[in-house]
N, C-alpha and C positions, 0 to 999 in steps of 0.2 A: 467718459470724463464728466465729473460732477460740476456743479455750478461754480464753486470756489476755485477749482482748478481752471475752469474756463476764464475766470477773471485774471488769474495769473498769466494765462496764455495770451489774452488780449493785451495785457500790460507789457509782456515780453515782446510781442510783435511790434507794438507801437514804439517801444524804446529801441529795438534793433533796426527796424526798417524805416523808421521815421514817418513813412507814409504807407498806409495799408488800405488796399481796395476792399470793397465789400465782398467781392468774389473770393479774395484771399482769406478773409475772415471765415466765410462759409466752408472753404476747403480745409483750412487748418483746424477749425473747431468741429467740423462734421455736423453742422446744425442747419436748421431751416432759416430762411431770411428773417422770419418773424422772431425766432429765438435770438438771433444775433442782435437785432434791434432792441429787444428787451434787455439783453445783457449790457449793451452800451448805455442804454438809458438808466439802468440800475446803477452802473458804476458812476455815472454823472450825479444822480440824485442821492445815492446812499454814501458814496465815498468822496463826492465832490471832485471826481476825476475831470481834468480840463481837456476832455476829448472833443475835438472839433471836426466838422466835415468841410473839406476844401473842395468846392465845386469845380474850380479850374483844374485841379489835379485829379479830381474824381477819386478821392480817398480820405481816410481819417488820419489825424495826427494829434499829438499832444500840443495844446496851445499854451498861452500864458496862464499862470496859476489863477484860479478863480477866487473870488472873495469868499470868506468863510473858513471853515476848518481846512487844514492842510491835507492834500490828497495823500492817502496811504492805504495800501491794501491790508486787511487784517490777517493775522496769523501767518506771518512770513515763513514760518518753519513747518506749517501744517496745512494739509488739504482738508476738505470738509469731512472726509471719511476718517482721517486720523483724529480730527477734533472730536468727532462723534465718539470714537473709541476712548479718547481721553476723558471726555465728560462722563461717559458711562463708567469708566474706572473710578472717577472721583465720586460718583454716586454710590458705587459699591463700597468704596473706602469709607464714606460717611456712614453707610448703613452697618458696616462691620463693627464699628465702635463709636456711636454717635457722641459728638462733643470732644473727643480726645484730640483730634487734629483740626478742629473746625477753624481756629484762627489762622492756621497755615494754609488750609485747603480752600477756604471761601474766596480769597482774592483771585486765585487761579481759576476757580470755578466761574466766577463772575466774568473774567476775561474770556474764557472759553465759550460762555453763553453768548457773548457778543459776536465772537467769530462764527459760531455755529449758525447764527441768525442769517448769515449770507449763504449758507449751504442748502442742502435739500431737506434737512431735518431741523426742527426747532428743539431748543433745550427743554421747552415745556413738554414736548412729546416724550423726550427721553425720561424725564422725571415722572411723567404720568404712566408710562408703560413699563418701567423697570422697577421691580420690587424684590426685596430680599427679606425673608422672615427667618429669624434665628431664635428658635424657642429655647435653646440651651445657653444663649449668651447671658453672662452675668454682668450687671452694671458695676462700673468702677468709677473712681473719682478722676475726671480728666486732668486735674492738676497734678495728681501723683503720676499719671502716665507721662505727662510732659517732663517731669523731673527725671523719671527713670530713663526716658528716651534721650534726654540731654546727657545723662551720665554715661550711657552706652556710647554715644557718638563722641563725647569729649574724652573718653577713656579715664573718667574720674571715679574715685571711690564713692560709695553711696551708703548713707545710713538709713535703715528702714525699720519701721515697726510693723511686723507682719502677723496676721491672724491665721492660725492653723485650725482649720475647720474640724480636722480629725480629732484633735484632743481639746478643742475649744479653749485654746490659750493664745496669748500674744507674746511675741518675743522681739527684743531689740537686737539688731546685729548690723555689723558693717560688712558690706559685700563689694566685690570687684565685678561690675557688670560685664558680661561678655556679648550677649545678643538678646534681642527681643524676638519671640516666636509667637505667631498667631496660629493657634491650634484648636480646631473644633469650636470656632466662634469666640474664643477667649484668648487673652494675651498672657504670656508667661515670660519671666525674666530668667535667663540662664546666667548664673553668677558663681563666682568663687566666694564661699562663705568663710570669713575669717574667724567666725566663732566655731564652726564645725571643722574647719581646715579641709574642706572638700567642696566639690561642685554640687550645686543645688538648683532646683527650678522653683521659682516663686510665682504664684498666681498674682498678676498685677492688681486684679480687683480686690485681693485680700490684703493689699498694702494699706495700712491705716495712716501712715505718715512716711514721708520721704524727704531727705535732705542731701544735697551734694556736700562732700567733704573736700578737704584740701589735698588729700593723698592721691597719688597716681594709681590707677587700677592695675591689679596684677594681671598679666597677660597669660592666657591659657591657649596653647596651640589648637587650631581648629580640629586637627585629627583627634586630639585628646577629648575635646568637647563632644565630637561625634561618637567616639568610643564609649564615653560615659553616659551621655544623654540621648543618644540616638540608636543605640545597639538593639534595644528591645522595643516591643510594642508600646505605644503611648508616649505621653510627655514625661511621665515619671519613670525614666529608664535607669539603667545602671550597668555596672560592669559584669555582674553575675547574670548570665543569660541562660534561659532554658527554652526549649522548643515545645510549642503547643500544636496538637493535631486536632482539628475540628472537622466534623462530618456534617454537612448540611443536606437537607432533603432536596430532591429535584426542584420543588417549588421555590424554596429559598435560594437555590443556586442561581435563579434568573436575576436576582438582585446582587448576591454576594460576588458572583463572577465578574461583575462590572466594577467592583470596588478594589481599591488598593489599600490593604491593611498595613503593609510594611514593604520597603524596597526589596528585601531579601526573601519575601514569601515564596513558598512553593505550592503549586496546585496540581490537582489531577481530577479527572472526571471519570466516574465509574460507568459501566454499561447501563445501569438502571437510572443514570442521571444524577446520582449523588455526587456532591462536590466536596472534595477533601482539601482543606487549607492548612498548611503548616507555616508557622511564623514564630520568630523569636520574641520573648518577653522577659522583663526583669521584675516588674511589680505586678502582682495579681489583681488588685482591686479594680483597676481600670479595665483590664481585659475581661474580668468576670462580669462587670456591668454591661459590656458590649455583647457578650455571649448571651446574657439573660434577655436582651432585647428580642432575640429570635425564638424564645420560648421553646416549644416542642419541635421546632424545625432545625435544631442543632444539637449535636451530641459531642461532648469532649471525649476524645479517644486517648489522649495522653497530654501531659504526664498525670499520674494518679493523684498527685496533690491538687492540681487544678480541677480535675474531675470531681474530687471530693468537695472542694470549695463550692463549685457550682451546684452540686447535688444538695449540699447542706443549705445553700441559699434558696433553692427551689422548695425544699422541704419546709423551711421556716416560713416561706411565703404561703405555701398551701395551708399550714397550720393556722394562719391568720383568718382563713376562710372556713375553719372548722373541718 
């Protein structure tokens, strides 16, 4: 039982039994006499708990309210361990995309810091000891993220000016937001594009301008979203799916075998330790980039089109070095 849970237990015993002996506190809390005394003193000093010792009855009871702040235990829905988990989650969320949810997250983080101060860990220790580094994260405008998130939740149409890095062009279009997806350290908007008359994924960091419109968003069934945007490898998927077969060396297998590339992937290990990975994909560029990360430790076995794309990329890279 952690410290905050003990405070709840002390509060419960005093309210239910009205008078609680020191021996009962020790028995119910499973603590030493010194620890019980410290907890009672802490509740009086920190929470202004009106706990009094009745010498005649040889027990503790709640007395009249004390002067000062009203007695109230912090975190009525959480124990210290749960608060620690929540504060850790908020820290992770803040690191995932700094600034995007700060106005919404900070008040809750401040409250949790106060609650955690009565537990076994301090919030300073959490923020000191937990770090997340995201080298592939692309910075975006927090204001645009807030507008996009509002459109998703309000089920409203959205006007955006979006930058396409591939062709170095900006386009204006009206979309019906369906969901926000955090993928590989970046946010993407899955939406029905009224310009293209089809489902599209837009990198939120590439949105240069975003405005809510008056129209109601077109609803796309979740099954259709998953079929179109989640069938193949990566965020830029589609209905046309092929299967890739990759062969990793035994050395690379130690890392790859611990990864999940796709929910429907198939794997097998050869006698020499080689690791075969089969997975569906729709768009080549993202899968090619991932394959190239493994250099000589991976070989594309199929399909031939993917094998050639990776081979051409490696050849072009080698030519840059003479």
